[in-house]
C-alpha positions in Angstrom: 33.3 -14.2 -128.0 37.0 -13.6 -127.4 38.6 -14.6 -124.2 40.3 -11.9 -122.1 44.1 -12.3 -122.1 45.6 -11.8 -118.7 48.8 -9.9 -118.2 51.9 -12.1 -117.9 54.3 -9.5 -116.4 55.2 -7.9 -113.1 52.6 -7.8 -110.3 49.7 -9.0 -112.4 51.7 -12.1 -113.1 52.4 -12.8 -109.5 48.8 -12.2 -108.5 47.6 -14.8 -110.9 50.4 -17.3 -110.9 52.1 -16.9 -107.5 52.1 -20.1 -105.5 51.1 -22.1 -108.5 53.4 -24.5 -110.5 55.3 -23.8 -113.7 53.5 -26.9 -115.0 50.1 -25.1 -114.7 51.4 -22.2 -116.6 52.9 -24.5 -119.3 49.5 -26.2 -119.6 47.7 -22.9 -120.0 50.2 -21.8 -122.7 49.9 -25.1 -124.5 46.1 -25.0 -124.4 45.3 -21.3 -125.1 48.1 -20.0 -127.3 48.3 -18.5 -129.8 45.1 -16.6 -129.5 44.2 -17.1 -133.2 45.0 -20.9 -133.1 44.7 -22.1 -129.5 46.5 -25.4 -128.9 48.6 -25.4 -132.0 52.0 -24.9 -130.4 54.4 -27.8 -130.1 55.5 -28.7 -126.5 59.0 -27.2 -127.3 57.5 -23.9 -128.4 55.3 -23.8 -125.4 58.2 -24.3 -123.0 60.2 -21.6 -124.9 57.4 -19.2 -124.3 57.3 -20.3 -120.7 61.0 -19.6 -120.3 60.6 -16.2 -121.8 57.7 -15.3 -119.4 59.8 -16.4 -116.4 62.8 -14.4 -117.6 60.7 -11.3 -118.2 59.5 -11.6 -114.6 63.0 -11.7 -113.2 63.5 -15.4 -112.7 67.2 -16.3 -113.2 68.1 -18.9 -115.8 68.6 -22.4 -114.6 71.6 -24.6 -115.1 69.6 -26.8 -117.5 66.9 -26.2 -120.2 63.3 -26.5 -119.0 61.8 -29.8 -120.0 58.8 -29.9 -122.3 57.2 -32.3 -119.8 54.2 -31.1 -117.8 54.8 -33.7 -115.0 58.3 -32.4 -114.4 57.2 -28.8 -114.7 54.5 -29.3 -112.0 57.3 -30.0 -109.5 58.5 -26.4 -109.9 56.7 -23.7 -107.9 56.5 -20.2 -109.3 56.2 -18.6 -105.8 55.9 -14.9 -105.1 58.2 -12.0 -105.1 
């Protein structure tokens, strides 16, 4: 049985991820992606996907690269629009 893949853009993204941490999203990406080989991404590739998802949802780039460290990422709130 295949898992349903939730939308990661626009209002669907904020309904699911608003008021959660960037670290939680990173953990989900790390554990569930890619669909055909869940958990096979390196931490760096997971954080690159995370940065793309945040950018696609209108978040501005930061002054430093996102760390591939879940503890640090948990300190960053996604918030709502």
